[in-house]
N, C-alpha and C positions, 0 to 999 in steps of 0.2 A: 525656275518657276517652283521646282519640288523643295528646292531650300526655304524658299521665303513661306510657303504653307506649313512646311518644320517647324519655324520657328515660332508662328504663333501657338501652334500646338504644344510645342515646348513650356511657353510661357505660361499657357494654360495650365499646364502639370504643375509646372512652380506654385504658380498663384493657387492650384487647389493644395498642394504640399502645406503653403504657409497658412491656409484659412485651416486647413484640415488642425494644425497645429495653436492656431489660436485659438480655436474652437476644445482642444484638446485643453489646454491652460485655462480659459476660462470655465470650463468644468470642473478643472480641478479646485479651482480657487472657491467657486461655488459649492463644492460637497465641503473644501476645509471649513468654509464660514458656518455651514449647517451642523457639521460635527463639532465645531466650538460650541454653536450656540445651544446644541444639545447637551453639553457638558455641564454648561452654564446653569441650565436647565436640570440636572441633574444634582447640581450640589444643592443636596435639601440640608437643611439643619440636622444635629442630631436626634432631636424627637420627632421630627418627621420621617426618617429612615428606621428608627424605633416601633413606631405605630404601625409604618407599611408592615414588618415583620409580625408585628404581635396579631394585628387586626388581621387576621384572613379567611374569616367566614362570616357570610352574608346574615346566620341567622344568631350571632351575638347579641347580648341584649344590651340597652344603653348602659345601665350599671357595669358589664363587665368589660363594654368598650372605656369608660373614663375609670375605670379600674386601670387595665392596660394603661394608658394615658399618664397618670398618675405615675405607674412605675416607669414607664420611661423617661416622664419629667425626672423623677429621683436620680435615675442613674446617668443620666446625660447631665445634669448638676454634680453630681459626686465627680461624675471624671471632669468637668470644668473646674472642680475646685482643686484637684489634684494638680493637672495643670498651671493653674494661678499659684498654687502654693509652691510648686517646681520651679519656676520663674522668679518669686518672688513680690507679684504681683498681689498676691491675695489679703496680704498686711494694709499694705495700703487702700483695697477697697473695702477692709473691715472697719476702718476708722474714719471712711467717709460719708458724708449725711445727706441723703437725697435729697436735693431740692426742685419744685418743679421746674422744666426747662421753658425758657423763653416762646415767646409767638412763634417766634422767627425758626427756632430749633424745633420747637414741634412739628411745622409745616414742613420741614426737612426732613424728620423722622417718618412721618406719612408719607410724604412721596416716596421715601426711598423704599417704602414697605410694602408689601402686598395689604390686599385687604384681607380683613379678619376672616375666621370660619365659626360659626357656630354651629355644631353639630354634637348629638347625644346629650344636650345639655351641658355643653361643654364649650369655654370662647378658649380660642387658641389663636394668635398672632405671630408671623414670622417676623419680626421686627430687625428690624436692617439699623444700625446704628452711625452715622454719617457725622457722628459731631467728634473731633479732635479732641483728644485728652479728657473727656467725659464718659464713664460706663453708665447705664442705662440700668436701673436698680426695680423700678416698680411702674406699672401699666395701671390705670385710674379709668373704670369704665360704667358707665352708666346703664342700666336697663330697669324695664319694669317685673313688677313683680305679678303675681297671678290675678290681685287686683287691680292691676293698670297703676301703683305707685311706684316712683323711680326708685331707683336700688343704687348706692354706689360697690361697686367690688374692685379689690388691688388684685393683680397678679402679679408676682414678683419673678426675677430671676436678674442675671447678668449677661448682659451684652456689651461686649467691651468696644472699642472702638474700630470700625470698620469691618465687625463682625455680625451674623446674622444668629440670633437662637429663636426661638419658641416661648413664648410666655402662654401659659397655661390659667384660667381658671375654673372649675369645675362645681356643678350646681349651679349653673347658670340656666336662668329660663329667659329666653329670646322673644318675650311677649308672642300676644297673639298674632296670626298672621299676618291680620290689618293693621296691627300694629310697631311692627318689627322695626320700623325706620326709627324707634325710641331707642335703640341702643345704639351707643356710641362708644370711642375713648375719649374722655375727659380730660385726663392730664396723663404726663408723663415726668417721670422722677428721674435725676440723674444728678452726677456727682462729678468732682474732679478729681483724678486719679494721677495727678503729674506732682 
């Protein structure tokens, strides 16, 4: 009798150990997934990393913020040009003439990229390029002037296939609060580099 009552207790203890190991494994898998998501969230563009390091005070004026943004754009573009020159891609990009992407390509880029941000009268957009064999060179933005007329701005940059870069347009007026719906990305220009 004692032996029979011991067996279920032994099985219960083994079951608890097995359940504990499964729970620990599940927790470790969940932790790994959270860490992987955190790493991808931290994979910011060069521009975003630079601006985060440069704009650290809440009392900076819009002019000061835009000045820092332009400096970050210039620094990141210079580093990108050096990389492209080193791997031989720069000459191919210099020879390509950007053309508007197709409607399907436009939708693919918009779908792969987060929403644009307008802050301190500057337009920034972290553009992700899902187009194989094409480099994005320009982004055309339509916005409104102070008198509510449409104006077109071009933000330039180099977004290589599979890469993300931030495009910047400064001196950007986002319209009055009740008219901000008018701001939109109207065209994206890319060219083949193969």
